[in-house]
KOLKEBA-153943 format. One line per field, with one value per residue (C-alpha): residue number from 1; chain; x, y, z. Coordinates in nm, 3 decimals. Example, Ala and Ser with C-alpha at 12.3 -4.5 7.8 and 13.67 -1.06 7.14 Angstrom:
2
num 1  2
cadena A  A
x 1.230  1.367
y -0.450  -0.106
z 0.780  0.714
% end
This chain:
107
num 1  2  3  4  5  6  7  8  9  10  11  12  13  14  15  16  17  18  19  20  21  22  23  24  25  26  27  28  29  30  31  32  33  34  35  36  37  38  39  40  41  42  43  44  45  46  47  48  49  50  51  52  53  54  55  56  57  58  59  60  61  62  63  64  65  66  67  68  69  70  71  72  73  74  75  76  77  78  79  80  81  82  83  84  85  86  87  88  89  90  91  92  93  94  95  96  97  98  99  100  101  102  103  104  105  106  107
cadena A  A  A  A  A  A  A  A  A  A  A  A  A  A  A  A  A  A  A  A  A  A  A  A  A  A  A  A  A  A  A  A  A  A  A  A  A  A  A  A  A  A  A  A  A  A  A  A  A  A  A  A  A  A  A  A  A  A  A  A  A  A  A  A  A  A  A  A  A  A  A  A  A  A  A  A  A  A  A  A  A  A  A  A  A  A  A  A  A  A  A  A  A  A  A  A  A  A  A  A  A  A  A  A  A  A  A
x 0.000  0.149  0.150  -0.119  -0.368  -0.288  -0.351  -0.675  -0.794  -0.697  -0.897  -1.200  -1.162  -1.148  -1.459  -1.646  -1.542  -1.657  -1.996  -2.029  -1.951  -2.171  -2.496  -2.802  -3.131  -3.422  -3.758  -4.011  -4.309  -4.354  -4.563  -4.760  -4.929  -5.217  -5.267  -5.577  -5.688  -5.674  -5.864  -6.132  -6.153  -6.185  -6.456  -6.641  -6.627  -6.747  -7.036  -7.140  -7.150  -7.400  -7.771  -8.007  -8.090  -7.722  -7.651  -7.919  -7.774  -7.420  -7.533  -7.718  -7.417  -7.189  -7.424  -7.430  -7.049  -7.026  -7.275  -7.091  -6.761  -6.917  -7.071  -6.737  -6.562  -6.831  -6.806  -6.429  -6.474  -6.735  -6.497  -6.218  -6.443  -6.559  -6.201  -6.105  -6.399  -6.314  -5.953  -6.046  -6.288  -6.025  -5.765  -6.007  -6.102  -5.738  -5.661  -5.964  -5.939  -5.590  -5.364  -5.523  -5.470  -5.101  -5.039  -5.204  -5.022  -5.213  -5.019
y 0.000  0.331  0.631  0.820  0.536  0.499  0.871  0.850  0.555  0.732  1.039  0.821  0.649  0.983  1.101  0.786  0.822  1.184  1.077  0.807  1.044  1.323  1.346  1.239  1.422  1.189  1.259  1.392  1.213  0.956  1.057  0.730  0.816  1.058  1.328  1.343  1.659  1.496  1.191  1.421  1.610  1.287  1.163  1.494  1.484  1.123  1.210  1.511  1.294  1.053  1.072  1.171  0.811  0.723  1.009  0.880  0.529  0.660  0.857  0.553  0.325  0.584  0.617  0.240  0.227  0.522  0.367  0.036  0.207  0.394  0.071  -0.107  0.169  0.167  -0.212  -0.184  0.078  -0.141  -0.436  -0.230  -0.126  -0.484  -0.614  -0.340  -0.427  -0.799  -0.719  -0.502  -0.766  -1.035  -0.828  -0.753  -1.120  -1.221  -0.971  -1.076  -1.452  -1.560  -1.285  -1.292  -1.670  -1.649  -1.363  -1.551  -1.881  -2.118  -2.421
z 0.000  -0.099  0.136  -0.061  -0.030  0.337  0.399  0.204  0.411  0.735  0.631  0.552  0.888  1.067  0.880  0.976  1.341  1.337  1.199  1.465  1.750  1.614  1.816  1.622  1.664  1.725  1.563  1.814  1.664  1.398  1.098  1.117  1.447  1.395  1.654  1.869  1.691  1.347  1.473  1.616  1.287  1.089  1.326  1.297  0.918  0.917  1.152  0.944  0.633  0.787  0.708  0.990  1.081  1.083  1.322  1.561  1.545  1.601  1.906  2.043  1.996  2.154  2.451  2.500  2.497  2.738  2.981  2.960  3.043  3.338  3.464  3.444  3.638  3.906  3.936  3.983  4.255  4.426  4.408  4.565  4.855  4.905  4.914  5.159  5.387  5.377  5.454  5.752  5.885  5.841  6.026  6.311  6.333  6.343  6.619  6.827  6.797  6.698  6.831  7.178  7.208  7.123  7.369  7.663  7.688  7.918  8.043
% end
């Protein structure tokens, strides 16, 4: 390898190292994911294009889904309160019946 080729290769290597160590800017958002505003606009345009009967049906279906979601959330809250009450009752029962027996050893 002659000295000119060697210098050329060293320059290319230095350029590549500089590119590797150069900070890369990351994209803030991908173009494939639509924003919430554009989804809302598309939904609004779709709804406005429906006939009157279609709008009534869309509102009815949306109401059913909304009521179902509210019902599910309320059931989860009720379940949390029930589990808390069972836990408190279990703890009180343990303290009254089992913890008192172990603290009073009778020979």
